[in-house]
Structure formats: C-alpha cells, structure tokens
C-alpha positions in Angstrom: 129.9 177.6 90.6 131.9 175.6 93.0 128.6 174.2 94.5 127.4 173.1 91.1 130.5 171.0 90.8 129.6 169.0 93.9 126.0 168.2 92.7 125.6 164.8 91.0 124.5 164.7 87.4 121.1 163.1 86.6 122.9 160.0 85.3 124.7 159.6 88.6 121.3 159.9 90.5 119.7 157.2 88.4 122.8 155.0 88.8 122.8 155.4 92.6 119.0 154.7 92.8 119.5 151.5 90.7 122.4 150.5 93.0 120.3 151.0 96.2 117.3 149.1 94.7 119.5 146.2 93.5 121.3 145.9 96.8 118.3 146.4 99.1 115.8 144.6 96.9 112.3 145.7 96.5 109.6 143.5 98.0 106.0 143.8 98.7 104.5 141.6 101.4 100.9 140.7 101.5 99.7 139.2 104.8 96.7 137.0 104.5 94.9 135.9 107.6 91.7 133.9 108.3 89.9 137.2 108.9 90.7 138.6 105.5 89.4 135.5 103.6 85.8 135.5 102.7 83.9 132.2 103.3 83.9 129.6 100.5 86.7 131.5 98.5 89.5 129.0 99.1 89.3 125.8 97.1 91.3 122.6 97.0 93.3 124.1 94.0 94.5 126.9 96.3 96.1 124.5 98.8 99.5 123.0 98.2 99.6 119.2 98.4 100.5 117.8 101.8 100.6 121.3 103.4 97.7 120.8 105.9 97.9 118.8 109.1 95.2 117.5 111.4 95.6 120.6 113.6 94.9 122.9 110.6 91.4 121.5 110.1 88.5 121.9 112.6 87.1 118.8 114.3 84.5 117.0 112.2 84.9 119.4 109.3 85.9 116.9 106.7 83.5 114.2 105.5 83.0 111.8 102.7 82.4 114.6 100.3 85.9 116.0 101.0 87.8 112.7 101.2 88.1 109.9 98.7 87.4 107.2 101.3 88.2 104.4 98.9 91.8 105.5 98.8 92.2 105.1 102.6 93.6 101.9 104.0 92.4 100.2 107.1 93.4 101.6 110.5 95.6 98.9 112.1 93.5 98.4 115.2 90.3 98.5 113.2 91.7 95.9 110.9 92.1 93.5 113.8 88.8 94.4 115.4 87.1 94.1 112.0 88.2 90.5 111.7 91.6 90.4 110.0 91.5 86.7 110.7 91.1 84.2 107.9 89.1 81.2 108.9 87.7 77.9 107.6 85.2 75.5 108.9 85.8 72.1 107.2 83.9 68.8 107.3 85.5 65.5 108.0 85.4 64.9 104.2 87.4 68.1 103.5 84.5 70.3 102.2 84.5 73.9 103.2 81.3 74.8 105.0 82.1 78.5 105.6 85.2 80.7 105.7 86.9 84.0 105.0 89.5 84.4 102.3 89.7 80.7 101.6 90.4 79.7 98.0 90.3 75.9 98.4 90.3 73.0 100.8 91.4 69.4 100.2 91.3 66.1 102.1 94.6 64.4 101.1 94.7 61.3 103.3 93.1 59.9 106.4 93.2 62.7 108.9 95.2 65.0 106.6 93.8 68.3 105.1 95.0 71.3 103.2 93.4 74.7 103.5 94.5 77.3 100.9 93.9 81.0 101.5 93.9 83.9 99.1 97.1 85.4 100.5 100.4 84.5 102.0 100.0 83.1 105.5 103.7 82.3 106.3 104.0 85.0 109.0 100.7 84.2 110.6 99.5 82.3 113.6 97.4 79.2 113.1 94.8 77.8 115.6 92.6 74.8 115.0 90.2 72.9 117.1 88.0 69.8 116.4 84.5 71.1 115.8 81.3 70.1 114.1 80.3 72.5 111.3 76.9 73.0 112.9 76.1 73.7 116.5 76.5 70.0 117.4 79.1 68.9 119.9 82.6 68.3 118.6 83.9 64.7 118.2 85.1 63.1 121.4 88.8 62.2 121.9 90.1 64.3 119.0 93.2 66.3 118.5 94.2 68.7 115.8 97.7 70.0 114.8 98.5 72.7 112.2 101.5 73.9 110.3 102.4 75.9 107.2 101.9 73.9 104.0 105.4 73.5 102.6 104.2 73.4 99.0 102.2 76.6 99.1 102.8 79.8 101.1 99.1 80.5 101.1 98.3 77.1 102.7 97.9 75.5 106.1 98.3 71.8 106.6 95.9 70.3 109.2 96.2 66.9 110.8 93.4 65.3 112.9 93.9 62.4 115.2 92.1 60.1 117.6 93.1 61.4 121.1 93.3 58.0 122.7 95.8 56.2 120.4 97.1 59.0 118.1 95.8 57.3 114.9 95.1 59.8 112.1 91.3 59.8 111.6 89.0 62.1 109.6 87.5 64.8 111.9 85.7 68.1 111.2 87.6 71.2 112.4 87.6 74.9 112.7 90.8 76.7 111.6 91.7 80.4 112.4 94.7 82.2 110.9 95.7 85.5 112.4 98.1 87.7 110.6 
C-alpha cells in the first residue's frame, strides 16, 4: 500500500508528458538534398525570390527561356563598347546628315550651331572636329569649339571659326558626346 502511494496518478502522467513536450518542443526535420529531388520537379514557384546566387546555378544553364532579357539593363562596359556616345554630323548649313540620339540641330548665326540630344548631356564630354559629311577632306584652316547649351540641358553649342583670323564662319562638323 505504501508503494501505491508513490505511484503518480494517470492525470499526473499526462500533465508531466505535456510539460516535457512543451518545454522540449516537438519537431520533425526533413533534409532535402540534390540527390533526393527528381529531375524537373522543382519549378520557379518553389524557389523563394532572390534566394539563388550565381554560384547556385551551373555554368550556361540559364538562357533566354529562363530569363526575361528585356528586363535586364546594359552591362556598363558593354554600354560603352556598344556605342554609348551620342553623335551628330552636321552640314555648314546646320542640317543633320546622320547621328545617334539627336532630336534637332539648328544654325543660329554665322559659325554658330545648336545640337539638341534626346537626353541630358550636362555631365558628358563633348568633342567636335571640322569635317565634311561625306568622305571628302575637311575644310582647311578651321577650328571648332563646343560647350553646354545654357538654354537646354540636352543641347550642345558649337562654334566654327576660320583658323587664320578667328572669324566665325559656317563649317561642317562632327560632334561626339560621351557620357
């Protein structure tokens, strides 16, 4: 009878079991490795956004079908190599012969021109040279100077001169803008 007094009641056993489980927790761990996954069973929906890095994907495993290429921006070095420069080839009369990202050209006075590009060129470098729009030789004794057009952040002011006396004269030119 004395021994029966020391035995816990069924309610006490349940309470102790509940206490142990609540303090220790119950967890079941499932380890998934690459060997346990069958081919073509993991889809894009199964992968959390921004959780994969370049080292997680095998070389040359992702192509145009896997990547929305239109959403990618240019690689900085490819942007420069691919011709990030804006340019204009302008006649002595101020007409655009050819160019990239040019929205307008104007001949404003003798030897004075404006070239307006499609984007802001304030933080760019400008380079101009006298040059015939075709393969002909450039005009002799010519000088060209360039600056930002104060009235328009998309514009470049070009001034052409006679190299011997500095008089402003109309000359064809080639202008390059590098940003």
